N, C-alpha and C positions, 0 to 999 in steps of 0.2 A: 832384606835390607831396612826395610823404612821402620820394623820392629826396634831394628837395632840403633838407627836416629834417633828415635823417640827415647829408648835407653839413655842416649849421650846427650839429648836436650836436656833429662830430669838431672842426670849427674852434673851437669855442666852448670846448671841454674840451683841444683838445690841445696846448695849450702847457704848461698845466699837468699832463699825464699823465707827462711823461717822466722826472722825477724818482720816479714811484711803479711803474713799469715793470721788471720783471728779466726779461731774456733769457738763457737757459741753453744749453748743449748738455748735456743729460742721459746719463749712461752707462748704457743699461738691460741689466741681465744676462738678463731674459726674453727681448727681442730680441737678444740677443748684439750691439748695435750703439748709435751715439749719435743722439740727436733733439732737434732744437730745441722749447726751451719757451719760453711767457712767461705771464708772471702779474703782476697788477698788486693792489696792496695799498694798501688808501685811506691818503690821506695823513695822516688824522686817525686812524691805527691805534692801538688802545689794548688794552693786554694783559690786560685785564679783561674786555673784551667779546668775544664771537664773532660772526664774519661768515659768511654763507652763501658756498658756492662754487660758481661759475656754471663749467661744463667746455666749453669749446668747441672741436672738432674741426674740420679745414680751417682751421686757424688764418690763413695766406694771405690766404682771402677773408673769414672770418666774425669773424676776432676782434677788428679794429677796430671795425665795425658794433657786436658785442655791448659790447663796453668801453663805446662813446660812448652808447649807449641806457642803459646799467647806471648810470653815470656821472649822466647827466642825471635818470634816477628817483629817485638815491639823494639827489640834489643838493636834489630839490623833495619829499621825504618819500614818494616812491611806492613805494619799497622801502628795505630795510637796507642801509647800506653793505656793499658784497661783495667778494670775494675772486675775480678772473677769471682762469681759467686756461686758456692756447691752446696746442694741440697744431698743431705744424706738419708737414704731410704731403706736401707737392707734390714733393717732390724724390725721382726715380727711381720716380713713381708710385707713392708710400708709401700714399695715401689707399686706391687698391683692393688692395694686397698685405692691409694692416693690417686692412681690412674685409671681405675675400673670404671667400665662404660655400660649402659644398658644393651643388653644382647639385640634386642629389636630396634630401637630408636638409634643406637649409637653415638648417644651422649651422656657425659657422664653423671655416674649414681650419685647420690647424695653425698657420699666421702669424696668424690671425684670434685665435684663442684666447691664443697668446702677448701679443698686441697688448692683447687685453681685460685680461689681466695685468697688462700694463705700465702701462694707466691705472689701474688700480684698486689695487694693491699697490705699484707705485712712486711714480708721479708724485702720484696723489693722498695716498696716504700720507704722502709729502715735504712736500709743503703742509700737510697735517693736522699734522705732529709739528714744522713749523717754525713753523707761525702756529695763532691760534685759531679754528678753524673748524667753524661750527656743524651742528649735524645735518642741515641742509637743503641740498641741492645740487640745482644745474638742469644739464640735458645739451642740450648744442645741437649740432645735426649737418643737413647737406643731401646730399641723394638717397643714395650710397651709405653715407653716415657717418650720415644718421639712420637708416638701418635697424641699423646696429650699434648704438646706443644701446638699441634694444630688447631685446636679450641681458642687458640686465642687469636687466629684468624678470623674468627666468627664475631669480634666486638665491633663496633662501629669503626674504631681505627684499632690496627694490631698491635699489642702492649710490644711486641718483637718487630724487627725489622730484615733479621738475617734468621733461618731455619736449618737446622745443620741435622737431617733425621737419619738416622743409621739405621738400617734394616728395620724399618718400622712393625709393630704389630698393630695393624688397621684396624679400626673400628667399624661395624659395618656401613657401607656406602661413601666411606672415605675417599676412594678413589675416582668419585666423581664430585662430591661435596669439595672437596681442598681445591680443584681446577675451577670449578665455579666460584668458589668465592675468591678467588683471585683474580679471576676476569673481572669483579666488580669493584674490586679497592682500587683506590687511587693515591696510594702512597707507594715510595720505593720498596721493594722486598726482594729479598735475595732467598732463594729456596734451593736446598743442596738435598739429592736424595741420593743416599749411600747403599748401598747394596753388595750381598757377598757373591759369589759364584755357584757355592754349594746349594742345591736346591732345598726348599723349605716349603711346610703348608702354606706358606702366607706368600710365596713369591708369586703368584699368579695375580694376586689383588694387587701387590706392589708395582708389577711390570703394568698394570691396567694404569694405575694412576699415574707411572713414566708415560706412558701412552698419552693419557690425558693431558698433564701438563706440558708436555711435548707440543701442543698444539696452541700454547697460548702465543700469541702475539704482540706484545705489549711491550712499549719501553721500559715500563715503571716496574715490569715483574724480569729478575734475571733467574732464571731457573738451570739448573746444572745437574746432571747425572754423573754419577762413576759406579761400574760395576768393578769388582776385583775378582777375576776367575780364579784365583789361587785362595782367597780368603775364605773360612768357614764362618759361621755364624758369630762365634767367639771374637777370631782373629779381626774381623773387618771394622772392629773399633779402630783399631792401631791404623789402620792404612789411610782413611780419608780425610784428616784432620788438616795436615797442610795444605791438600789444594784445595779442602775450603776455603781457610784462610787466605788463601792466594787471590780466589777469584772474589771473593767479598771484600778484601781491602786493596782491590789492584788499583783503584784511582788514587789512594793514599801516599803509595809508592813513589818514591823519586823517577823522574823519566828514564827511561831504559834504552839500551841502543835499539830495540827493535821499534819501540813508541818513536822514538826520534826519526826512524828511519820511515816507518809505515804510516806514521800518522802526522807527525809534523811536517817532514819535508814533501810529503804527498799532498799536503791540503793547500787549496788555493786563499785560503784566510790569511790575515796578515799574522806573521808568525806568533806575536805578542799575544793575539785574541787566543791562542791555544793555553798558553799558560796563565792567562786570568780567568778562560773560563773552565781550567783543570782547578784551582783552587776555590773558586766559587762554587763549583759542582761538592769539593770536597766540604766546606762550608755547610752547604745546603743539606747534604746527606749525615754528615756527623754532629753536627749542631755546634761546631766550634770552628775559628779560623785556625787554618794552621799556617807555621812561620814558612816563609818560604826556602825551600832549599837550595842551598849554592850549586849544588850539581843542577837543580831545574833551570837557574837563573843562565848558566854557563851552555845547558843547551840549547836555550833560545837563542842567547849572543851568537853562538855557532849556526846555528839554522838561518839567523837574519843576516848574517855576511855570506853565506853559503847560497841563499836564494836572493840576494842583493836586496832584501826589503830591509832598507835602511830605517825608513819611517818607524819600525819597531822598537829602534834603538832608543828611543826619546821617552816614551812610556816606562822600557825595561830600565833606561838611566835613574827614572822618577821612583821606580819601585827599591833599586837600590839603595837609593839615597835615604829612603825609610827602614829598610831591613838591616843595612849595614852601612850605617852612617859614620864610623869612622874609618871606612876603606876606601881605597881610590875605585871602586868598581863603578860607582855611580857617573862620577866625573869623567872617567874613561870613556866608558860608552857616549857619554853626551859628547863628548869633543868628538871621537867618532862619526856622531851623527852629524854636529856642525861641520865638520871635514867633507862628507859626502855629500851634506847639502850646499856645499861650494861658499863656505863662510868661515875663511882661515883665520881671521880676528880672532872671531869668538871663539872657535876650536882650539889657538894657540893658548887664549887666556882659560879655558877651561881645563887643557891637559896641566896648564902650571898649578891650577886647583888639585888635581889628580897627583901631582907629583909631591904635593904636601900632606898626602894622606897617608895610612898604611897600606903598605902591600897587602896582598890575597889571592890566593890560587895562582894562576900564571903572572899576574899582573905585576910587575916591579915598577920601581922609580925610575929604572933604566929606559923603559919600555915609553914611558912618560916623556921623560927627557930627548928620547928619540924623536918621537911626534913633534914636541917643539923646535926641534934642532930643523928636521925636516921643511917645517912652514917656515921658519925663518931665513933657511936658504932656497928655497922655492919662491917667496914673496919679498925677499929682503928686507923683513922685520928686523 
């Protein structure tokens, strides 16, 4: 089923992608050879905005799938629009040469070290200087290339913020080195380990890695493990992307009914604080300020009324005046705030201002007029 969905993604978006995809032969000083790369720039690319970067090794096998899922999720607000970079490594068995490690130390070979610098200092640097790349970067790899991504964790600061590691072919001692390193890092890291149900010679080492990662109890480390019993070492590639995107970009999504019920209504803090904290966290994680969704404003408005937290209406109204300056949202919410505060004159004047603004969502001029008429009837203005 998931394979079918992925095909649908590809068919649905395939025709529109070609104009935004660039394919180049990159002349590498570090590797002393040419390499094929491919990168997707969102069709609505705006030079005033920043875009997360998704880096995909094994481009021949993974790039189209990752691009389709990324495109789909951003289309439906499940993640920010992102630049997707693919490195092609099939020719001359480059994937094994690029990601080779010393069997004794488990560290990259000379060729592996050169590829490490090619990726970080040449290709990613090229994309970052050509386009507005946000600080948030995702690494995607499979078996030997999945193992390679882990080496970036061992820099003073990890180049990548999220790792999607599919059926990794682990170097010696990585099952203990990775958890140890994650226990030391102070930056936010999402680590997704995806494995198939089929037995493999590397499975026991992967499961040891999973066991060790599961013991990490730090707020800045978000670890996720997914095992797909029906998948083999080949088909597992198609299984895990959607869930990995869900967990990595969860905070970016609009407030869901579940989030509203379980996190907002159950919280003892002022309702508006939830919205403020959510968008501050998005900015801190991704490196840019997200425009506040109308869906989220309405969720906070509904929660304010349900919990009788009318104090939250004032900062919410101020936010609406900034984010939706032509709509009646801000003045209408402010009018309700004054109404609950017991200041009918201020409330009436504010509803009169709302009446002059544009309607939006469920708010209509008739609703503002009803408020004005009710205040006049009650207080004789």
